[in-house]
N, C-alpha and C positions, 0 to 999 in steps of 0.2 A: 504494500500500500504506500509506503513511504517513497518508493522508487517511482511511482506513477508521475508525480509532478516533474521530476527530473527528466524522465523520458519525453514527456509532452513538451515541456518548456525548452529542453535541450534541442529537440527536433525543430521546433519553431525558430529558435535562435540560430541554429545551423543554417536554416533556409532563408531567414530574413534578419541578418545581423544589423542591418541599418535601423531597425526599430529601437534597439537598445544601445547602439554605438555612441550616440551623443551623451547618454547618461554615464556610460562606462569610461569615457575619455579621462576624467580626473583620476581614476584608479589605474587604468591601463598604462598611461604615460609614465608614472613613477616606476611601475613594475617592469615595463619594457626597458627603461633606463638602467635598472638595477640587475635584471635577470635576462640573459641572452635567450633563454627558452621562450620568453614571452614575445610574440610578434610585435613589431613597432607600430604596425597599422592597426588601429583600434578594431576595425571590422574583422580583421583576421584573428585578433585575440579573442573577440567575442564569439566568433565562429568556432574556434578551438575549444573554448570553454563550453559551448553548447554541445559540441561533439563528445567531449569527455563526459558531460552530464548524461547525454543520451545513451552512450555505450555503457558507462558504469551503472546507470539506472536500470538498463535492460539486464545486465549481468546480476545486479542485486535482486531484481524481481524474479529472475530464473534460479536464484540460489547458487550461481556460479561465482566463485571467488568473492563471497559476500563480505569478508573483512576488508579485502583490498578495494572492492567496489565502494563500500561505505566510506573508506578513508579518502578515496579519490573524490567522491561526492562532497565530503566535508571540506576538502581543499578547494573545490570550485565554488562552494557556497560562500566562502569568506569574501572574495572579490565581488561576487554577484550581489551580496547583501550590502557591502560597502558602496557599490556603485548605484544600485537600484533603490535603496531605501535610506537615503541620507535625511532622516527626519529633522535633524538639527539645522538643516539649511532651508527647510520649508517656511514660507512666510505666512501662510494662512493656517489658522488653528485646525480646521477640518483636514487639510492636507497633511499637516504635521502629525495629527492623531492617526490618520490612515497609514502614513509611512512608518510610524512607530509600531503599529500593529503588525505590519509586514516584517519589520526589522525583528521584532520579538518572535514572530512565527518562524522566521529563518533561524534565529538563535535557538529556538526549541528544536527545530529539525537538525541543526548542527549537533546539539546534545544527543539526540537520538541516533544520529549517524556515528558519533563517537562511541556510543554504547554498542551499536551494531559492529563497529570495527574492532571492539575489544571482545565481543561475544565469541566464544569458541564452540557454541552449539553442543555443549556437553563433552567436547573433545579437549584434552589438555592442550594448552598453548605450548609453543616452543620454549618460552621462558619457564613454565611449570615443569616441562619435561626435563629441561636442563638442570633445574634445581633438584628435582626428584632423582634424576640420574646421579647427580653429585652426592646427594644424601645416601642413596643406595650404594654407591661406590665406597663412600666413607664407612658405611656400616659393614659392607663386605670386607673391606681392608681391615677394619677392627676385628672382625670375626677371624679372618685369616691370621692376623697377628696373634690373637689370643690362642688359636689352635697351634700356631707355631711355638708359642711360649710353652704351652702344655706339652707338646712333643719334645721340646728341648729339655724341659724338666724331667719328663719320663725317661728320655735318653740318658740324662745325667744320673738319675736314680739307678737305671739299669747298669750303667757303667760303674757306679759305686759298688753295686751288688757283685758285678763280675770281678772287679778288683778285689773285693773282700773275699769272694770265693777263691780266687787265684791265690791270695795270701794264705788262706786256710789250707788249701791244697799244698802250697809250698811248705808250710809249717809241718803238715802231715808227712810230706815226702822227706823233709829234713829229719823228723823224728824217726820215720821208718828206716832211713839210712843209718841213723845213729844206732837204732836197735839192731839192725842187720850187722852193723860193724861190730857191736859188742858181742852179738851171737857168733859171728865169725871168729873173733878173738878167743872166745871161750871154747869154741869147737877146736880151735888150734891148740889150745892149752890142754884139752882133754886128749887129743890124739897125739900129742907130742911129748 
């Protein structure tokens, strides 16, 4: 629904830029001087703005690239509003009130477009996925480090047990050798 006005107005502006070019002149001129992407000729700038509104509005209505489309529409709405609804310059009260209403309507649509540009339709945004991925990686790294610490501690315990067992066996071998040596000497004394 929000896209409909952009499709219709964008198409009309694309076909008949001369209708809005005089009002757009005060906005287009400074933008063209500052940004090379903005055409210097006001009618061309207005036609480009209308084309972007029509295409982005159509894409938004079809649900294609909705975030990008909403962002493009929001970007075109700023100069459109600044050029078309300069209520502060209106001399008559009725005209000033009418332009203020249109200005505020556009401001409301701008807010809606920003919400649409931020909406992920229940799908995680890239920023969320990056944060979530980093948290998961930190959690997994912590688990891996903890597991590694446990395995190192278990290996140390096992190494201590092995060393202690080897020492006991070495003492046993030493005692056995002493006993065998004594037995051999006694056997020699008895036979000799």
